[in-house]
C-alpha positions in Angstrom: 29.8 -95.1 -2.7 31.4 -92.4 -0.7 34.8 -91.0 -1.6 36.1 -92.6 1.6 35.8 -96.0 0.2 37.4 -95.3 -3.1 40.6 -97.3 -3.9 43.8 -95.7 -5.0 45.4 -97.3 -8.0 42.3 -99.4 -8.7 43.5 -100.1 -12.2 46.4 -102.2 -10.8 44.0 -104.1 -8.6 42.1 -104.9 -11.9 45.3 -106.3 -13.3 45.7 -108.5 -10.3 42.2 -109.7 -10.5 43.0 -110.7 -14.1 46.1 -112.4 -12.9 43.9 -114.5 -10.6 41.6 -115.4 -13.5 44.5 -116.6 -15.7 46.0 -118.5 -12.8 42.9 -120.6 -12.5 42.7 -120.9 -16.2 46.1 -122.6 -16.4 45.6 -124.6 -13.2 42.6 -126.2 -14.9 44.7 -126.9 -18.0 47.7 -128.4 -16.1 45.5 -130.6 -14.0 45.3 -132.9 -17.0 49.1 -133.5 -17.3 49.7 -134.1 -13.5 46.7 -136.4 -13.3 47.7 -138.3 -16.5 49.9 -140.9 -15.0 47.1 -141.9 -12.6 44.1 -141.8 -15.0 46.0 -143.5 -17.9 46.7 -146.4 -15.7 43.1 -146.6 -14.2 41.4 -146.1 -17.6 43.9 -147.8 -19.9 44.7 -144.9 -21.9 47.9 -145.1 -24.0 50.3 -142.4 -25.0 48.8 -141.9 -28.4 45.3 -141.7 -27.0 46.6 -139.0 -24.5 47.9 -137.0 -27.3 44.5 -137.1 -28.9 43.0 -135.6 -25.6 45.6 -132.9 -25.6 45.0 -132.1 -29.4 41.2 -131.9 -28.8 41.7 -129.1 -26.4 44.2 -127.4 -28.6 42.2 -127.5 -31.6 38.9 -126.3 -29.9 40.9 -123.4 -28.3 42.4 -122.4 -31.6 39.0 -122.3 -33.4 37.2 -120.4 -30.6 39.8 -117.8 -29.7 38.7 -115.3 -32.5 35.1 -116.2 -32.0 35.1 -115.8 -28.3 36.5 -112.3 -28.7 33.5 -111.3 -30.7 31.1 -112.9 -28.2 32.7 -110.9 -25.4 32.4 -107.7 -27.4 28.7 -108.5 -27.9 27.8 -109.5 -24.4 30.0 -106.9 -22.7 33.3 -107.6 -20.8 31.7 -108.2 -17.4 29.0 -110.6 -18.5 31.0 -112.3 -21.2 34.0 -113.0 -19.0 31.9 -114.2 -16.2 30.1 -116.8 -18.4 33.5 -117.9 -19.8 34.8 -118.6 -16.3 31.6 -120.4 -15.3 31.5 -122.6 -18.3 35.3 -123.5 -18.3 34.9 -124.4 -14.5 31.9 -126.7 -15.3 34.0 -128.2 -18.2 36.8 -128.9 -15.8 34.5 -130.4 -13.1 32.7 -132.8 -15.5 36.0 -134.2 -16.7 35.8 -136.3 -13.5 33.0 -138.4 -15.3 35.4 -139.4 -18.2 35.6 -143.2 -18.7 38.1 -143.3 -21.6 40.1 -141.3 -24.0 37.2 -140.4 -26.2 35.1 -139.0 -23.3 38.2 -137.3 -22.0 38.7 -135.6 -25.4 35.2 -134.4 -25.5 35.4 -132.9 -22.1 38.7 -131.2 -22.9 37.5 -129.9 -26.2 34.6 -128.3 -24.2 37.3 -126.8 -21.9 39.1 -125.4 -25.0 35.9 -123.8 -26.3 35.2 -122.0 -23.0 38.8 -121.1 -21.9 39.4 -119.3 -25.1 37.7 -116.3 -23.6 40.6 -115.7 -21.0 43.1 -113.7 -23.1 40.8 -111.8 -25.4 38.9 -110.7 -22.3 42.0 -109.9 -20.4 43.4 -107.8 -23.2 40.1 -105.9 -23.6 40.1 -105.2 -19.9 43.7 -103.8 -20.1 42.7 -101.7 -23.1 39.8 -100.2 -21.0 41.7 -99.6 -17.8 45.2 -98.6 -18.7 46.9 -95.9 -20.8 48.9 -97.1 -23.6 52.3 -96.7 -21.9 51.1 -98.7 -19.0 49.6 -101.7 -21.0 52.8 -103.6 -21.3 53.3 -103.8 -17.6 49.5 -104.5 -16.9 49.5 -107.4 -19.5 52.7 -108.8 -17.9 51.0 -108.8 -14.5 47.9 -110.7 -15.7 50.0 -113.0 -18.0 52.0 -114.2 -15.0 48.8 -116.1 -14.0 49.8 -118.7 -16.6 53.1 -119.5 -14.9 51.5 -119.3 -11.4 48.6 -121.7 -12.4 51.1 -124.1 -13.8 53.3 -123.8 -10.9 50.5 -124.4 -8.3 49.1 -127.4 -10.3 51.7 -130.1 -9.7 51.8 -130.1 -5.8 48.1 -129.4 -5.5 46.9 -132.0 -7.9 49.3 -134.6 -6.5 48.0 -133.9 -3.0 44.4 -134.3 -4.1 45.0 -137.5 -6.0 47.2 -139.1 -3.2 44.5 -138.2 -0.6 41.4 -138.7 -2.7 41.5 -139.8 -6.4 42.1 -138.1 -9.8 38.3 -137.3 -10.2 38.6 -135.1 -7.1 41.4 -133.2 -8.6 39.3 -132.1 -11.5 36.3 -131.2 -9.3 38.2 -129.2 -6.8 40.3 -127.2 -9.4 37.0 -126.5 -11.3 35.4 -125.2 -8.1 38.1 -122.5 -7.8 36.8 -121.0 -11.0 33.2 -120.8 -9.9 34.3 -118.9 -6.8 36.4 -116.5 -9.0 33.5 -115.9 -11.3 31.5 -114.6 -8.4 34.3 -112.4 -7.4 34.8 -111.1 -11.0 31.0 -110.3 -11.4 31.0 -108.5 -8.1 34.2 -106.4 -8.5 34.6 -105.7 -12.2 32.9 -102.7 -13.9 34.0 -100.5 -16.8 36.0 -97.4 -15.6 33.1 -95.1 -16.2 30.7 -97.3 -14.1 33.0 -98.4 -11.3 31.9 -96.9 -8.0 35.3 -97.3 -6.5 37.2 -95.4 -9.0 38.2 -91.8 -8.2 37.7 -88.9 -10.6 41.5 -88.4 -10.6 42.3 -91.9 -11.7 39.5 -91.9 -14.2 41.0 -88.6 -15.7 44.4 -90.3 -15.7 43.0 -93.3 -17.8 41.1 -91.2 -20.1 44.2 -89.0 -20.9 45.6 -92.0 -22.6 43.0 -91.8 -25.2 44.5 -88.6 -26.4 47.8 -90.7 -27.0 45.9 -92.7 -29.7 43.9 -89.9 -31.0 46.1 -89.6 -34.0 45.9 -93.2 -34.9 42.8 -94.1 -36.7 41.8 -97.5 -38.1 41.5 -97.6 -41.9 37.8 -97.2 -42.7 36.0 -99.9 -44.6 38.4 -102.6 -43.6 37.8 -105.7 -41.4 40.0 -106.5 -38.6 42.0 -109.2 -40.4 42.7 -106.8 -43.2 44.0 -104.3 -40.6 46.2 -106.7 -38.6 47.6 -109.2 -41.2 49.7 -106.6 -43.2 51.4 -105.3 -40.0 55.1 -106.3 -39.6 54.9 -106.3 -35.8 52.1 -108.9 -36.0 54.3 -111.2 -38.0 57.2 -110.6 -35.7 55.1 -111.7 -32.7 53.5 -114.4 -34.5 56.7 -116.1 -35.8 58.3 -115.7 -32.3 55.3 -117.4 -30.8 55.3 -120.1 -33.5 58.9 -121.2 -32.4 58.5 -120.7 -28.7 55.0 -122.2 -28.1 55.9 -125.9 -28.7 58.3 -125.8 -25.9 55.7 -124.3 -23.4 53.2 -126.7 -24.5 55.5 -129.6 -24.1 56.2 -128.5 -20.5 52.5 -128.0 -19.8 51.3 -131.4 -21.1 54.1 -133.8 -21.1 56.7 -133.1 -18.3 54.7 -135.1 -15.6 54.5 -138.0 -18.0 58.1 -137.8 -18.8 59.0 -137.8 -15.2 56.7 -140.8 -14.6 57.8 -142.9 -17.6 61.4 -142.0 -18.2 62.5 -141.0 -14.7 60.3 -143.5 -13.0 59.0 -141.0 -10.4 55.9 -141.6 -8.4 53.1 -139.1 -8.2 54.4 -137.6 -5.0 57.8 -137.0 -6.6 56.1 -135.4 -9.6 54.4 -133.0 -7.2 57.8 -132.1 -5.8 59.5 -131.4 -9.0 57.2 -130.8 -12.0 56.6 -127.1 -10.9 60.2 -126.0 -11.2 60.1 -125.0 -15.1 57.1 -122.9 -14.3 58.8 -121.2 -11.5 61.7 -120.3 -14.0 58.9 -119.0 -16.4 57.5 -116.7 -13.7 60.8 -115.3 -12.9 61.5 -114.7 -16.5 
């Protein structure tokens, strides 16, 4: 591609592309909670059964997170991330065929297995495209997608259910991911291979490697032996241990709370359930 078509600040467009991926990732997750009052009623699913569905996703996601990172390393970021987006989109769409809490749990566990590639892939892309001093901001940009997806889900899903049915909500939100997978496969390359990246920006990115030149990983140690002794890992891990339950409650239970305790209908849930996630995005 000629120099006339090269994009200035391409690395920041990559961060926005990652934000879009994460937005769809969370849109697919939150669809479950917004649709829950409707499919619980139509399929006779109780509160405890719904908790099993949520836990099926969480457990599959937990187990697959470290495994998916290795798969992406093996396949390469472009292909690995593309396959992750395609498979989680399919998992989202086939949830429309659920007929009870058990089939719902199976489909959501499949979603957990496939969505686990989002954050390992996103962090790997940031490491490839950004200097160490820029990575905090770049990670913050793509991480905003979690709040944006959760923010979009209540009004969008409520609209789809009110005008069609809860099955349509899963199919439509899953289809968004298939479109984004095409966009990702078309636009993403490593910095060395990207035809739109100028020599100046590539040089800027590569200068960051010199900042890490003095930091070498201990030889002969696996990744767990490197990470677990670090105090900063435990500081982050403990913080997330205490904060994550609140985020998960907002993600999976707020619409049901509004329906059962505040007696809101689906239209009203669509009006109000997005507000906690707006606050999260502003934060």
